C-alpha angles and dihedrals in degrees: 000000000000100000145350140185135166094289108018142058129193120196135180116213130188124198105211126191111242094212100057108002094246115154104242097180142358125205136182110210120199113195128187129194110239130185102227092206095056097025089225133125109256136175119273117256117283098268098041102075092055092049092048092047090052090051091048089053090055092047091049089069092066124078119247125230115263113282096029129102137189120248119212092208134013099240094287 
């Protein structure tokens, strides 16, 4: 997880070959929380931001691949 705020989540994902450990693909995924009735971006439910922030804190302990950086917010 590269960044999180009350409405957005940014993840970095690697697809790694099982046979030799080679990174086959890397993807940054930007997710937004949308109310499907209004089709507008809205904040996560009350418990979600704390849980995501705790997960981001754990992920911050691991090094990132070259060329990637952590974001402390998601453009809020």
